[in-house]
C-alpha positions as CSV (number, residue, x, y, z in Angstrom):
1,M,-32.8,238.3,199.6
2,N,-31.0,241.1,197.7
3,P,-29.1,243.1,200.4
4,S,-29.9,246.3,198.7
5,S,-33.6,245.6,198.9
6,A,-33.4,245.2,202.7
7,N,-31.8,248.6,203.0
8,P,-32.8,250.9,200.2
9,S,-30.4,253.6,201.3
10,A,-27.4,251.3,201.2
11,T,-27.1,251.4,197.4
12,S,-27.6,255.1,197.2
13,D,-25.0,255.7,199.8
14,E,-22.3,253.7,198.1
15,P,-21.2,256.3,195.6
16,S,-20.8,258.9,198.4
17,L,-18.8,256.4,200.5
18,M,-16.6,255.5,197.6
19,Q,-15.8,259.1,196.8
20,L,-15.1,259.9,200.4
21,A,-12.7,257.0,200.6
22,R,-11.1,258.3,197.5
23,L,-10.7,261.7,199.0
24,L,-9.1,260.2,202.1
25,R,-6.6,258.3,199.9
26,V,-5.8,261.5,198.0
27,M,-5.0,263.3,201.2
28,A,-2.9,260.5,202.5
29,R,-0.9,260.5,199.3
30,L,-0.5,264.3,199.4
31,R,0.9,263.9,202.9
32,D,3.1,260.9,202.2
33,P,6.6,261.8,203.5
34,H,8.3,260.1,200.5
35,H,5.9,260.7,197.6
36,G,3.7,263.5,198.8
37,C,3.4,267.2,197.8
38,E,6.0,269.5,199.3
39,W,3.4,272.2,200.1
40,D,0.9,269.9,201.7
41,L,3.7,268.2,203.8
42,A,4.8,271.7,205.1
43,Q,1.4,272.6,206.4
44,T,0.4,272.5,210.1
45,F,-3.0,273.1,211.9
46,T,-2.0,276.7,212.3
47,T,-1.0,277.4,208.7
48,I,-4.2,275.7,207.4
49,V,-6.6,277.7,209.6
50,P,-6.8,280.7,207.3
51,Y,-7.7,278.5,204.3
52,T,-10.4,276.7,206.4
53,I,-12.0,280.0,207.3
54,E,-11.7,281.3,203.7
55,E,-13.4,278.2,202.3
56,A,-16.3,278.6,204.8
57,Y,-16.9,282.1,203.6
58,E,-16.7,281.0,199.9
59,V,-19.5,278.5,200.7
60,A,-21.6,281.3,202.1
61,D,-20.8,283.5,199.0
62,A,-21.9,280.8,196.6
63,I,-25.2,280.5,198.5
64,E,-25.7,284.2,198.5
65,R,-25.2,284.3,194.7
66,D,-27.5,281.2,194.3
67,D,-24.7,279.5,192.4
68,M,-25.4,275.8,192.9
69,L,-22.5,274.7,190.7
70,G,-20.2,277.0,192.6
71,L,-21.6,275.7,195.9
72,C,-20.8,272.1,195.0
73,E,-17.2,273.1,194.3
74,E,-16.9,275.2,197.4
75,L,-18.4,272.5,199.6
76,G,-15.7,270.2,198.2
77,D,-13.0,272.7,199.1
78,L,-14.4,272.9,202.6
79,L,-14.6,269.1,203.0
80,L,-11.0,269.0,201.9
81,Q,-10.1,271.2,204.9
82,V,-11.8,268.8,207.3
83,V,-10.0,265.9,205.7
84,F,-6.7,267.8,205.8
85,H,-7.0,268.6,209.6
86,A,-8.1,265.0,210.3
87,R,-5.1,263.6,208.4
88,M,-2.6,265.7,210.3
89,A,-4.2,264.6,213.6
90,E,-4.0,261.0,212.5
91,E,-0.3,261.3,211.7
92,A,0.2,262.8,215.2
93,G,-1.7,259.9,216.8
94,Q,-4.5,262.2,218.0
95,F,-7.6,261.2,216.1
96,A,-8.7,260.2,212.5
97,F,-11.4,261.2,210.1
98,A,-13.6,258.3,211.4
99,D,-13.4,259.8,214.9
100,V,-14.5,263.2,213.6
101,A,-17.5,261.7,211.8
102,A,-18.4,259.5,214.8
103,A,-18.2,262.5,217.2
104,I,-20.5,264.7,215.2
105,S,-23.0,261.8,214.7
106,D,-23.0,261.1,218.4
107,K,-23.6,264.8,219.1
108,M,-26.4,265.1,216.7
109,E,-28.2,262.0,218.0
110,S,-27.6,263.2,221.6
111,R,-29.1,266.7,220.8
112,H,-32.2,265.2,219.1
113,P,-33.4,262.5,221.6
114,H,-37.0,263.2,220.4
115,I,-35.9,262.0,216.9
116,F,-33.3,259.4,217.6
117,G,-34.6,258.2,220.9
118,D,-37.8,258.0,222.8
119,E,-37.7,261.3,224.7
120,D,-40.9,263.4,224.5
121,D,-40.6,266.6,222.5
122,A,-42.6,268.4,225.3
123,G,-43.4,271.2,222.8
124,H,-40.2,273.0,223.3
125,S,-38.7,275.1,220.5
126,R,-35.7,273.9,218.6
127,E,-33.6,276.7,220.2
128,I,-34.6,275.7,223.7
129,R,-33.9,272.0,223.1
130,W,-30.6,272.8,221.4
131,E,-29.3,275.2,224.0
132,T,-30.3,273.0,226.9
133,R,-28.3,270.1,225.4
134,K,-25.3,272.3,224.6
135,A,-25.3,273.7,228.2
136,A,-25.4,270.1,229.6
137,E,-22.4,269.2,227.3
138,R,-20.5,272.2,228.5
139,A,-21.2,271.4,232.1
140,A,-20.0,267.8,231.5
141,K,-16.7,269.3,230.2
142,G,-16.2,271.3,233.3
143,A,-17.6,274.7,232.2
144,D,-18.1,277.1,235.1
145,S,-19.2,280.2,233.3
146,A,-22.2,281.0,231.1
147,L,-19.7,282.3,228.6
148,D,-17.6,279.2,228.3
149,G,-17.5,277.7,224.8
150,V,-17.9,281.0,222.8
151,A,-14.9,280.6,220.5
152,N,-12.3,283.3,220.5
153,A,-11.7,282.9,216.8
154,L,-15.2,283.9,215.8
155,P,-15.6,287.2,213.9
156,A,-15.8,290.0,216.4
157,L,-19.4,291.0,215.5
158,M,-20.6,287.4,215.8
159,R,-18.8,286.8,219.0
160,A,-20.2,290.0,220.6
161,E,-23.7,288.7,219.8
162,K,-23.0,285.3,221.2
163,L,-21.5,286.7,224.4
164,Q,-24.5,288.9,224.9
165,K,-27.0,286.1,224.2
166,R,-25.2,283.8,226.7
167,A,-25.4,286.6,229.3
168,A,-29.0,287.2,228.6
169,R,-29.9,283.5,229.2
170,V,-28.9,284.0,232.9
171,G,-30.8,287.2,233.2
172,F,-28.1,289.8,232.4
173,D,-29.9,291.8,229.7
174,W,-31.8,295.0,229.1
175,P,-35.6,294.6,229.7
176,D,-36.4,296.6,226.5
177,E,-34.9,298.4,223.5
178,Q,-34.5,301.8,225.4
179,G,-31.7,300.6,227.6
180,P,-29.3,299.6,224.9
181,A,-30.2,302.6,222.9
182,D,-29.3,304.9,225.8
183,K,-26.1,303.0,226.3
184,L,-25.2,303.5,222.7
185,A,-25.6,307.2,222.9
186,E,-23.5,307.3,226.1
187,E,-20.7,305.3,224.4
188,A,-20.8,307.6,221.4
189,A,-20.3,310.6,223.7
190,E,-17.5,308.9,225.5
191,L,-15.7,308.2,222.2
192,A,-16.0,311.8,221.2
193,D,-14.5,312.8,224.5
194,A,-11.6,310.4,224.4
195,Q,-8.2,312.1,224.5
196,T,-5.6,309.4,223.6
197,D,-5.4,306.6,221.0
198,A,-5.7,304.0,223.8
199,E,-8.9,305.7,225.1
200,R,-10.3,306.0,221.6
201,M,-9.7,302.3,221.0
202,E,-11.4,301.4,224.3
203,E,-14.4,303.6,223.6
204,A,-14.7,302.5,220.0
205,G,-15.0,298.9,221.1
206,D,-17.6,299.8,223.7
207,L,-19.6,301.7,221.0
208,L,-19.6,298.8,218.6
209,F,-20.5,296.3,221.4
210,S,-23.4,298.5,222.4
211,A,-24.5,298.8,218.8
212,V,-24.7,294.9,218.7
213,N,-26.9,295.1,221.8
214,V,-29.2,297.6,220.2
215,V,-29.7,295.5,217.1
216,R,-30.1,292.3,219.0
217,S,-32.8,293.9,221.2
218,Y,-35.0,294.1,218.1
219,G,-34.5,290.4,217.3
220,I,-32.2,291.1,214.4
221,A,-28.9,289.2,213.8
222,P,-26.2,291.9,213.7
223,E,-24.2,290.0,211.1
224,D,-27.2,289.8,208.8
225,A,-28.0,293.5,209.3
226,L,-24.4,294.6,208.5
227,C,-24.2,292.3,205.5
228,H,-27.4,294.0,204.2
229,A,-26.0,297.4,204.8
230,N,-22.7,296.5,203.1
231,A,-24.5,295.3,200.0
232,K,-26.7,298.4,199.9
233,F,-23.7,300.7,200.2
234,E,-21.8,298.9,197.5
235,R,-24.8,299.0,195.2
236,R,-25.3,302.7,195.7
237,F,-21.6,303.6,195.4
238,R,-21.3,301.7,192.2
239,A,-24.3,303.5,190.9
240,M,-22.8,306.9,191.8
241,E,-19.6,305.9,189.9
242,A,-21.7,305.0,186.9
243,L,-23.5,308.3,187.0
244,A,-20.1,310.1,187.2
245,D,-18.9,308.3,184.1
246,G,-15.5,307.5,185.6
247,K,-14.9,310.9,187.1
248,F,-16.3,310.3,190.6
249,A,-13.0,310.8,192.3
250,T,-12.5,314.3,190.8
251,L,-15.9,315.6,192.2
252,D,-16.0,317.6,195.4
253,L,-17.9,316.3,198.3
254,D,-21.1,318.3,197.6
255,R,-21.3,316.9,194.1
256,Q,-20.7,313.4,195.3
257,E,-23.4,313.8,197.9
258,A,-25.8,315.0,195.2
259,L,-25.1,311.8,193.3
260,W,-25.7,309.8,196.5
261,Q,-29.1,311.4,196.9
262,A,-30.0,310.9,193.3
263,V,-29.2,307.2,193.5
264,K,-31.3,306.9,196.7
265,A,-34.2,308.7,195.1
266,S,-34.0,306.3,192.1
267,E,-34.5,303.2,194.2
268,P,-37.9,301.6,194.5
269,R,-39.8,302.9,197.5
270,K,-40.2,300.4,200.3
271,P,-43.7,299.2,201.0
272,A,-45.4,301.0,203.9
């Protein structure tokens, strides 16, 4: 029997496995203490982190622009980051790329027992199943707080949402939208009343945290909402600059505001 006919996916997987093995060899050579690249040899987990984060954002940017060729390239850059970290860990005797791949495969199979095992789906939503499994994993690792496992390195807006959602799962949440809205108004007043830089920093943080709670109460992801607002502001601002024909910075605020209103009025009306 032809081995490839017994396992149709084997042949199709071979190019991927070959290229992955090639990438692992490339990284090993770059980190070779005698024949490697000086820059790559000088890197540590800490120095590589900013590049890892940057590459993840560039993947998101390519998707946002619907640039599939760019996405292919950016995914390669992101994969390199995984291989880079794994190689440094292997050199330190901690773990290797195979351990990384095995760990995520084990996790995915464990979190989908209704697909990879014989557990009944029980009609639960994906989020309920996922969070139940994650909670069990955190408990097995010794977690003693509902907030354990929310990474400190997350962007602040995203981390605020995750902290609030974790608290909400154990009942610490507003019953409706009015509660967080009132809290937001309260925090805005407290920021206005703050007297020192330290107080203003404290109250500004509370204000932003409360704003996340308001947006979340409507079932909207704060990160998505702010990305949308950023894009809208950038579009309108560039349109104002175009109307001003390169002289926008010389206009007084009233004339700039008039351009802003003109740009808003020119946009298609939203459907009722």
